[in-house]
FIMI-600492 format. One record per atom (N, C-alpha, C, O): residue number from 1; x, y, z; atom name. Coordinates in steps of 0.05 Angstrom, whole numbers, always signed. Layout:
BEGIN
FIPA  seq      c1      c2      c3  atom
FIPA  NUM       X       Y       Z    CA
...
! end
This chain:
BEGIN
FIPA  seq      c1      c2      c3  atom
FIPA    1   +1015   +1787   +3521     N
FIPA    1   +1004   +1777   +3496    CA
FIPA    1   +1025   +1768   +3477     C
FIPA    1   +1023   +1747   +3464     O
FIPA    2   +1046   +1784   +3474     N
FIPA    2   +1068   +1778   +3455    CA
FIPA    2   +1083   +1753   +3464     C
FIPA    2   +1092   +1737   +3448     O
FIPA    3   +1086   +1751   +3490     N
FIPA    3   +1101   +1728   +3501    CA
FIPA    3   +1085   +1702   +3497     C
FIPA    3   +1097   +1681   +3491     O
FIPA    4   +1059   +1703   +3499     N
FIPA    4   +1042   +1680   +3495    CA
FIPA    4   +1043   +1671   +3465     C
FIPA    4   +1044   +1647   +3459     O
FIPA    5   +1044   +1690   +3447     N
FIPA    5   +1046   +1684   +3419    CA
FIPA    5   +1072   +1670   +3413     C
FIPA    5   +1072   +1650   +3398     O
FIPA    6   +1094   +1680   +3424     N
FIPA    6   +1120   +1667   +3419    CA
FIPA    6   +1121   +1639   +3432     C
FIPA    6   +1133   +1621   +3421     O
FIPA    7   +1108   +1636   +3455     N
FIPA    7   +1108   +1610   +3468    CA
FIPA    7   +1092   +1589   +3451     C
FIPA    7   +1101   +1567   +3448     O
FIPA    8   +1069   +1598   +3441     N
FIPA    8   +1053   +1580   +3424    CA
FIPA    8   +1068   +1574   +3398     C
FIPA    8   +1068   +1551   +3389     O
FIPA    9   +1081   +1593   +3386     N
FIPA    9   +1096   +1589   +3361    CA
FIPA    9   +1119   +1570   +3366     C
FIPA    9   +1125   +1552   +3350     O
FIPA   10   +1133   +1573   +3389     N
FIPA   10   +1155   +1555   +3395    CA
FIPA   10   +1145   +1527   +3400     C
FIPA   10   +1158   +1507   +3392     O
FIPA   11   +1123   +1524   +3414     N
FIPA   11   +1111   +1498   +3419    CA
FIPA   11   +1103   +1484   +3393     C
FIPA   11   +1108   +1460   +3389     O
FIPA   12   +1091   +1499   +3374     N
FIPA   12   +1084   +1488   +3348    CA
FIPA   12   +1108   +1480   +3332     C
FIPA   12   +1108   +1459   +3319     O
FIPA   13   +1129   +1497   +3333     N
FIPA   13   +1154   +1490   +3318    CA
FIPA   13   +1167   +1465   +3330     C
FIPA   13   +1176   +1448   +3315     O
FIPA   14   +1167   +1462   +3356     N
FIPA   14   +1178   +1439   +3369    CA
FIPA   14   +1161   +1414   +3362     C
FIPA   14   +1172   +1393   +3357     O
FIPA   15   +1135   +1417   +3362     N
FIPA   15   +1118   +1394   +3355    CA
FIPA   15   +1122   +1385   +3326     C
FIPA   15   +1123   +1361   +3321     O
FIPA   16   +1124   +1404   +3308     N
FIPA   16   +1129   +1397   +3280    CA
FIPA   16   +1157   +1385   +3277     C
FIPA   16   +1160   +1366   +3261     O
FIPA   17   +1176   +1395   +3291     N
FIPA   17   +1203   +1384   +3289    CA
FIPA   17   +1205   +1356   +3300     C
FIPA   17   +1218   +1339   +3288     O
FIPA   18   +1191   +1350   +3321     N
FIPA   18   +1192   +1324   +3333    CA
FIPA   18   +1174   +1304   +3317     C
FIPA   18   +1179   +1280   +3318     O
FIPA   19   +1155   +1314   +3303     N
FIPA   19   +1138   +1295   +3288    CA
FIPA   19   +1153   +1284   +3264     C
FIPA   19   +1146   +1262   +3254     O
FIPA   20   +1174   +1297   +3255     N
FIPA   20   +1190   +1287   +3233    CA
FIPA   20   +1208   +1264   +3242     C
FIPA   20   +1220   +1250   +3225     O
FIPA   21   +1211   +1260   +3268     N
FIPA   21   +1229   +1239   +3278    CA
FIPA   21   +1215   +1212   +3280     C
FIPA   21   +1229   +1192   +3286     O
FIPA   22   +1190   +1210   +3274     N
FIPA   22   +1175   +1184   +3276    CA
FIPA   22   +1183   +1166   +3253     C
FIPA   22   +1188   +1175   +3231     O
FIPA   23   +1183   +1140   +3259     N
FIPA   23   +1189   +1120   +3239    CA
FIPA   23   +1169   +1098   +3241     C
FIPA   23   +1165   +1087   +3262     O
FIPA   24   +1157   +1090   +3218     N
FIPA   24   +1139   +1068   +3218    CA
FIPA   24   +1154   +1042   +3218     C
FIPA   24   +1175   +1040   +3207     O
FIPA   25   +1143   +1021   +3231     N
FIPA   25   +1156    +995   +3231    CA
FIPA   25   +1157    +984   +3203     C
FIPA   25   +1138    +986   +3188     O
FIPA   26   +1180    +971   +3196     N
FIPA   26   +1184    +959   +3170    CA
FIPA   26   +1183    +929   +3173     C
FIPA   26   +1203    +917   +3182     O
FIPA   27   +1161    +917   +3165     N
FIPA   27   +1158    +888   +3168    CA
FIPA   27   +1153    +876   +3141     C
FIPA   27   +1144    +889   +3122     O
FIPA   28   +1159    +850   +3138     N
FIPA   28   +1155    +836   +3114    CA
FIPA   28   +1128    +821   +3113     C
FIPA   28   +1123    +806   +3094     O
FIPA   29   +1112    +824   +3133     N
FIPA   29   +1087    +809   +3135    CA
FIPA   29   +1068    +812   +3112     C
FIPA   29   +1057    +792   +3103     O
FIPA   30   +1064    +836   +3103     N
FIPA   30   +1044    +840   +3082    CA
FIPA   30   +1056    +840   +3054     C
FIPA   30   +1041    +842   +3034     O
FIPA   31   +1082    +839   +3051     N
FIPA   31   +1094    +841   +3025    CA
FIPA   31   +1094    +815   +3009     C
FIPA   31   +1097    +815   +2985     O
FIPA   32   +1089    +792   +3022     N
FIPA   32   +1088    +767   +3008    CA
FIPA   32   +1115    +754   +3003     C
FIPA   32   +1116    +735   +2988     O
FIPA   33   +1136    +765   +3014     N
FIPA   33   +1163    +754   +3009    CA
FIPA   33   +1167    +731   +3028     C
FIPA   33   +1164    +733   +3052     O
FIPA   34   +1175    +708   +3017     N
FIPA   34   +1181    +684   +3033    CA
FIPA   34   +1211    +683   +3038     C
FIPA   34   +1227    +685   +3018     O
FIPA   35   +1220    +680   +3062     N
FIPA   35   +1248    +680   +3069    CA
FIPA   35   +1257    +653   +3079     C
FIPA   35   +1278    +651   +3092     O
FIPA   36   +1241    +632   +3074     N
FIPA   36   +1247    +607   +3086    CA
FIPA   36   +1261    +587   +3067     C
FIPA   36   +1266    +564   +3075     O
FIPA   37   +1266    +595   +3043     N
FIPA   37   +1279    +576   +3024    CA
FIPA   37   +1307    +586   +3018     C
FIPA   37   +1312    +610   +3018     O
FIPA   38   +1325    +567   +3013     N
FIPA   38   +1353    +575   +3006    CA
FIPA   38   +1354    +591   +2980     C
FIPA   38   +1337    +589   +2963     O
FIPA   39   +1375    +607   +2978     N
FIPA   39   +1378    +624   +2955    CA
FIPA   39   +1381    +609   +2929     C
FIPA   39   +1372    +618   +2908     O
FIPA   40   +1393    +585   +2930     N
FIPA   40   +1398    +570   +2905    CA
FIPA   40   +1372    +558   +2894     C
FIPA   40   +1372    +547   +2872     O
FIPA   41   +1350    +559   +2910     N
FIPA   41   +1325    +549   +2899    CA
FIPA   41   +1314    +567   +2877     C
FIPA   41   +1298    +559   +2860     O
FIPA   42   +1322    +593   +2878     N
FIPA   42   +1313    +612   +2857    CA
FIPA   42   +1284    +620   +2861     C
FIPA   42   +1271    +613   +2880     O
FIPA   43   +1275    +636   +2841     N
FIPA   43   +1248    +646   +2842    CA
FIPA   43   +1232    +638   +2817     C
FIPA   43   +1211    +649   +2812     O
FIPA   44   +1242    +619   +2803     N
FIPA   44   +1228    +610   +2778    CA
FIPA   44   +1242    +622   +2754     C
FIPA   44   +1265    +631   +2755     O
FIPA   45   +1228    +622   +2732     N
FIPA   45   +1239    +633   +2707    CA
FIPA   45   +1242    +663   +2710     C
FIPA   45   +1223    +677   +2717     O
FIPA   46   +1265    +673   +2703     N
FIPA   46   +1270    +702   +2705    CA
FIPA   46   +1289    +710   +2683     C
FIPA   46   +1307    +695   +2675     O
FIPA   47   +1286    +734   +2673     N
FIPA   47   +1303    +744   +2652    CA
FIPA   47   +1331    +751   +2664     C
FIPA   47   +1350    +755   +2648     O
FIPA   48   +1333    +752   +2690     N
FIPA   48   +1358    +759   +2702    CA
FIPA   48   +1375    +735   +2710     C
FIPA   48   +1398    +738   +2719     O
FIPA   49   +1364    +712   +2708     N
FIPA   49   +1379    +687   +2715    CA
FIPA   49   +1400    +682   +2694     C
FIPA   49   +1396    +687   +2670     O
FIPA   50   +1423    +673   +2703     N
FIPA   50   +1445    +667   +2685    CA
FIPA   50   +1438    +643   +2668     C
FIPA   50   +1427    +623   +2678     O
FIPA   51   +1443    +644   +2642     N
FIPA   51   +1437    +622   +2624    CA
FIPA   51   +1452    +597   +2633     C
FIPA   51   +1476    +598   +2640     O
FIPA   52   +1439    +575   +2633     N
FIPA   52   +1451    +549   +2641    CA
FIPA   52   +1447    +542   +2670     C
FIPA   52   +1452    +519   +2677     O
FIPA   53   +1438    +560   +2686     N
FIPA   53   +1433    +554   +2714    CA
FIPA   53   +1404    +545   +2717     C
FIPA   53   +1386    +558   +2708     O
FIPA   54   +1400    +523   +2731     N
FIPA   54   +1374    +513   +2737    CA
FIPA   54   +1367    +517   +2767     C
FIPA   54   +1384    +512   +2784     O
FIPA   55   +1343    +527   +2772     N
FIPA   55   +1335    +531   +2800    CA
FIPA   55   +1336    +505   +2815     C
FIPA   55   +1325    +485   +2806     O
FIPA   56   +1347    +506   +2839     N
FIPA   56   +1349    +482   +2856    CA
FIPA   56   +1375    +468   +2854     C
FIPA   56   +1380    +449   +2870     O
FIPA   57   +1393    +475   +2836     N
FIPA   57   +1418    +462   +2832    CA
FIPA   57   +1439    +476   +2849     C
FIPA   57   +1451    +496   +2841     O
FIPA   58   +1443    +466   +2873     N
FIPA   58   +1461    +479   +2892    CA
FIPA   58   +1490    +479   +2883     C
FIPA   58   +1504    +500   +2886     O
FIPA   59   +1500    +458   +2871     N
FIPA   59   +1527    +457   +2862    CA
FIPA   59   +1532    +478   +2840     C
FIPA   59   +1552    +492   +2841     O
FIPA   60   +1514    +481   +2821     N
FIPA   60   +1516    +501   +2800    CA
FIPA   60   +1515    +529   +2812     C
FIPA   60   +1530    +546   +2803     O
FIPA   61   +1498    +533   +2832     N
FIPA   61   +1496    +559   +2845    CA
FIPA   61   +1523    +567   +2858     C
FIPA   61   +1532    +590   +2855     O
FIPA   62   +1535    +548   +2872     N
FIPA   62   +1560    +554   +2886    CA
FIPA   62   +1582    +559   +2866     C
FIPA   62   +1599    +576   +2870     O
FIPA   63   +1583    +544   +2843     N
FIPA   63   +1603    +549   +2823    CA
FIPA   63   +1600    +577   +2810     C
FIPA   63   +1620    +590   +2806     O
FIPA   64   +1576    +585   +2805     N
FIPA   64   +1571    +611   +2794    CA
FIPA   64   +1580    +633   +2813     C
FIPA   64   +1591    +654   +2805     O
FIPA   65   +1575    +629   +2839     N
FIPA   65   +1583    +649   +2859    CA
FIPA   65   +1613    +650   +2861     C
FIPA   65   +1625    +672   +2863     O
FIPA   66   +1627    +627   +2860     N
FIPA   66   +1656    +627   +2861    CA
FIPA   66   +1668    +642   +2836     C
FIPA   66   +1686    +658   +2839     O
FIPA   67   +1657    +636   +2813     N
FIPA   67   +1666    +649   +2788    CA
FIPA   67   +1661    +679   +2789     C
FIPA   67   +1678    +695   +2781     O
FIPA   68   +1639    +687   +2799     N
FIPA   68   +1632    +715   +2801    CA
FIPA   68   +1651    +730   +2820     C
FIPA   68   +1660    +752   +2814     O
FIPA   69   +1656    +717   +2842     N
FIPA   69   +1674    +729   +2862    CA
FIPA   69   +1703    +730   +2851     C
FIPA   69   +1718    +749   +2857     O
FIPA   70   +1711    +710   +2837     N
FIPA   70   +1739    +709   +2827    CA
FIPA   70   +1744    +727   +2804     C
FIPA   70   +1765    +739   +2802     O
FIPA   71   +1725    +730   +2786     N
FIPA   71   +1730    +745   +2762    CA
FIPA   71   +1714    +772   +2760     C
FIPA   71   +1725    +792   +2750     O
FIPA   72   +1690    +771   +2768     N
FIPA   72   +1673    +795   +2763    CA
FIPA   72   +1675    +816   +2785     C
FIPA   72   +1673    +840   +2779     O
FIPA   73   +1679    +808   +2810     N
FIPA   73   +1678    +827   +2832    CA
FIPA   73   +1704    +829   +2847     C
FIPA   73   +1705    +842   +2868     O
FIPA   74   +1725    +818   +2838     N
FIPA   74   +1750    +818   +2851    CA
FIPA   74   +1767    +841   +2840     C
FIPA   74   +1776    +840   +2817     O
FIPA   75   +1771    +862   +2856     N
FIPA   75   +1784    +886   +2846    CA
FIPA   75   +1813    +882   +2838     C
FIPA   75   +1823    +894   +2819     O
FIPA   76   +1827    +864   +2852     N
FIPA   76   +1855    +860   +2846    CA
FIPA   76   +1858    +845   +2819     C
FIPA   76   +1877    +851   +2804     O
FIPA   77   +1840    +827   +2812     N
FIPA   77   +1842    +813   +2787    CA
FIPA   77   +1833    +831   +2764     C
FIPA   77   +1841    +826   +2741     O
FIPA   78   +1817    +852   +2769     N
FIPA   78   +1808    +870   +2748    CA
FIPA   78   +1826    +893   +2743     C
FIPA   78   +1824    +906   +2722     O
FIPA   79   +1844    +899   +2762     N
FIPA   79   +1862    +922   +2759    CA
FIPA   79   +1884    +916   +2739     C
FIPA   79   +1891    +893   +2734     O
FIPA   80   +1895    +937   +2727     N
FIPA   80   +1915    +934   +2706    CA
FIPA   80   +1943    +939   +2717     C
FIPA   80   +1962    +938   +2701     O
FIPA   81   +1946    +944   +2742     N
FIPA   81   +1973    +951   +2753    CA
FIPA   81   +1988    +926   +2760     C
FIPA   81   +2010    +928   +2770     O
! end
């Protein structure tokens, strides 16, 4: 009787442990996100858009990316050593 109880408890513990390993598929189908337009097309009017940039202006987009990479995110140009 005691051995059966331990066997059932071990089986339940294994089942609970393995149930935590499941992962649901992550798809974009129902989220409404369109991934077929270039990034420089933008998403319309946004408070996060840089002033002066117009959606759809590829040249302006590339210039802003170059400036951001050169000055804002370049660790060597930001260091004081």
